[in-house]
N, C-alpha and C positions, 0 to 999 in steps of 0.2 A: 492579245494578238493584234498586230497592226494590219489594216486593210490595204496598205499601199501595195500596188503591183498585183492585187489579187484578181483583177479582171484583165485578161489578155486583150491587147489592142486589136488582134485578129479575131473577129467575131466568129470565124469558123472553128478557132481553137479555144475560145474563151469559155470559162464556166461562170455562172452567175455569182452574185455575192453570197457568202456563206449564210446559213440560217441564223447563226449567232448574231449577226448584225441586227436582226429584227427582235431577237429574244433577250439578249443580254442587256441588262439595265445600264451597264457601263457605256455602251455605244449610244443609248438613247440620251443619256446625260451629255456625252462628249459632243454629240451632234449640235447641241445648242451653240457652243462657241466655234466649233470647227466648220459647220455648215451654215447654220441659220444666221449668226451674227455677222459672217463674212460675206453673205450673199445679198442681193438686192430683193427686197420685199415689197409686195403691193401695199400701198398705204391709203390711197383714196382715188376716187373716180372724178369725173368732170362736175359731179353735183357739189363738191366741196368748194363753195365760192363765197366764204365769208372770211373776215379778218383772221380769225383763229379757229382752227378745227383740231380738237384733241383726238388722238387715236392711241390704242394700246397695241403694240406690236406683238402678235401671237399671244393672246391672253392665256395665261396659265402655263405658258412655256418659256419664251423670252420674257413676256409680261412687262415690256418696257413702255412707260408712259411718255408719249411724244405729242408735239404741238406743231401742226402745219400752219403756215401763215399765208395770207393771200399774196404777199410779196415773194413767195417762192422759197422761203426758208423752212427748215425743220429744226425745232429746238427741243431740248429736254423739257418736259412738262412737270418738273419737280423743283420746288423752291430751294434755292441754295442756302437758306437760312436753317430750316428745320425739317425739310423734306416733304412738305405738304404738296399734294397735286394742285397746280395752279388754276388750270381752267378745266371745269367739269363738263361743259356743253359748248357746242359751236356757237360763236357769237361775233358781233362786230365790236371793235374796241379800238382806242388809240394808244393804249398801253396795257401792260399785264401787271395786275396787282394781287398779291397773295392775300387770301381771305383769312389767314391765321394771325399774322403780326404786321401786315401792311407793307411788306417789302414790294417794291415796284421796279419793273423792267420795261425797256422799250420793245417795240415789236420785232426788233432784230436781236433781242436777247440781252442787251446791255443793262447792267445794273444802273438804276436811277437814284433810289433813295431808300432809306430804312429808318423808322422812328427809333428813338432812344439809343442810338449807336454813336453819339458824338464822341464818347470817351474811348472807343475802341481803337486800339493801336493797329497801324499797318492795314487800314480798311478805307475803302474796298480794294480788292485786288482782282485779277482776272478770274479767280475762282468764284467770285461772286456773280459773275455773268452766267447766263444759261448756256449749257453745252450746245454747240451747233452740230447737227447731224447731217451726213451727206444725203442729199435729196436730188431727184431728177424727174423729168416729166417727159412723157411720150404719149402722143395722141390724146392729151387731156388726162391721162392717168399718171399718178405720182407714186414714185418708188423711193424707198429709203434703205440705207444700209448703216449698221452700227460701226462696223469695221470692214469696209469693202475690200475684197481681194483684188478687184479690178475697177476701173472707172465704169460708170454706166454705159458710156459710148462703146466700150468694148464688150461689155456684158450683154448688151441688147442688139449686138450685131446679128443681122439676119431677120430681125423682127420689124424693122422700120417700115419696109414696104407694105406690110399688112396693115399697119396703123394709118398709113397714107390712104388706104383704100376705104377708110370708114367714112360713111356719109354722115356729116353733122347736120343737126345737133343730135347727140345721144341723150336719151331720157332714161334715167333709172326708174323702172316700173315695178321691180319686185326684188326683195332680198329673202333668202330662205337659208336656213342652216340644216345640215344633216349630220348625224353622228354615226360613224361607222366603227364596228368592233374589229378593227384591224390596224396594223402599223401604218404610219403615214406613207412610207415608201412603197408599200404594197399597192396602196391606192394610186400613187403616181405611176408605177410600172404598168398597171392595167390601162391607164389613160394613154400610155406612150406606144401602144401598138394596136393596129387594126386587125391583128391575127384572130382575135377572139369574136369579131363581129358576127360571122356566120353562125357561131355556136351559141352565142349568149344574147344577141340582139336581134331578134327576128324581124321586127318592124323597121329597125334601122337598116338592115340588110337589104330590105326591099327598095330603099331609096338611094343607097350608096352602092356603086360598082365596086365590089371587093377586088376584082381583078386588076383594076386600074388605081388602087389606093397607093399613095406614095408617102414616103418619109424622107425628109431632108434634115441633116444635123448641122449645127453651128457650134461655136465654141462653148457657149453656156445655154443654148436653146435648141429647140427642134421644131419643125413644122410638118404636120401631117395633112394631107389633102385627100378628101373623099369626093369623088365625082359622081354626078347623076347620070341618068341614062342618055342624056343629050350631050354628054362630054363637058358640062359646065361644073364648076366646084359647087358641091352641095354643102360642104363645110370645110373650113380651114382650122386646124387646131395647134395653136401655138403653146409650147411649153417653155416657161423661164425657170431654169434651175434655182432652187430645188422644189418649189411647191405652188407655182402660179400657172394657171391655165387661161388662155384667152381663146374662145371659140367664136370664130367669125361666120356669121350666117347672112343670107340675103336680107333679113329683117333687122339685123344689129349685132350686138356682141354680148355673150355670156362670159362672165369672169368667175372662176372657180379658185378660191384660196384654200390650200390644204394646211390645216393647223393641227400639229401634234398635241394631244392631250396626255397619253400615256403610251406605253409600248404596245398596247393592244386596243387604243381607242383614238379616233381622229375626228375632228370637226371639219366639215366641208362648207365653206361659205359660198353660196351662189348669189351673184349680182346680175340682174338681167337688164341690159341697156338697149332700148329700141330706137331705131332711126326710121323705120318703114313698117308701120302697123299693118299695111295691106298684105304684107308677106308672112305674117305670123301664122303659126300652125301649118306651115308647109315645109317640105323637105327634111333635111337631117336634123334641124332644130325644132321640129314640131312637137316632140314629146320628151323633153328633157327630164321630166320627173320619172317617167317610166324607165328610161334608159339608166338613170341614176340608181334606181332600186335594183335593176338587173346587175349593174356593176357592183353595188354593195354586196349582194348575195354571193357573187363569185369571189370577190376580195376576202369576205369573211370566212368563206370556206377555205381559201388559201392560208389565212391566219391560223386556222385549226391545223391544216396539214403540215405546216413548216414546224410544228412542234414535235412531229414524229421523230422517234430515234432512228428511223430509217431514211430520213431525208436531210441532206446537208446542203446541196446546191443543184442547179440544173444546167442545161446548155441553151444556146440561143439559135433561132431560125435566122440565118443570114439574110433572107429575103424579106422577113416580116417583123423582126424584133431588133431592128437597128436603133430605134429610139430608146428601148429599155437597156440595151447594151451601153449606149451613149450615157444614159443616166447613172448606171452602175459604175461606169469609168469615172465620172465626176465625183460620186460619192467616195469612191476609193482614193481619188486625188485629194479631196478636202480632208477626209478623215486621216489620210496618211501624212 
């Protein structure tokens, strides 16, 4: 079944994605190429400041070995001779040398030399260079795309002003991984609406004015804003389709990357960047761990519920679930 046109553009008429999207292994595998390979993925933050930084894009899913360079390029991290990973750890270097048979490349990925290849015909060719991957930077954060559906400038439209508001420098102070027993999209859907806050997050509801909570959607992203009792933003929540979240607080930025593992298991990478330590443990960003555990509990319950023979889809609140509706529309578009 194609997902194209399954989610009506009119939120008042629309039905949610069918439960088959979350349960059928066909859709989970298809999402790799249709959604994740074609979207822009978070690759590294401001802390990546050496000549060569190896990253694996969505480990266990896309599982693509890449290499970020200080010069702003992204290259395949796989030797074009026999496929060995070239750089295992972040380092400073003036060239890239394979530790298997000595093939060498420049820092822009061009083939330089190879021992014992003097008699090889039609060598080297462009195929011996390292593949260059689309890369972009915003606010010190780097994004990559294997087969971009759109330029990053178009993809990140609506997000630029939030990154301009960051007070530099940002210092990475903590990384933490969570594993959730639920489909990756269910976790994202929960993030994309404040509708559940009064029912799920008691402590968060005390510092965020639910009545003034807003959601603004752009082509490939959305921004939610929760206001405090004085009318000042307590937290701004940027979602970049399909799986990256930037949470802007008075003390800095929390980045959450949602990584599919299986149809019913997802890894959430938390990266905490602090710019003002004096404002830690205050406001909407005071208890991220506690809020995360509350979100996990409800999302895991939904994962169990959608398996019911009596559930196939739901409807949207036009005033509270604009972000989830927008997300479902994008999934249907990419999958269709």
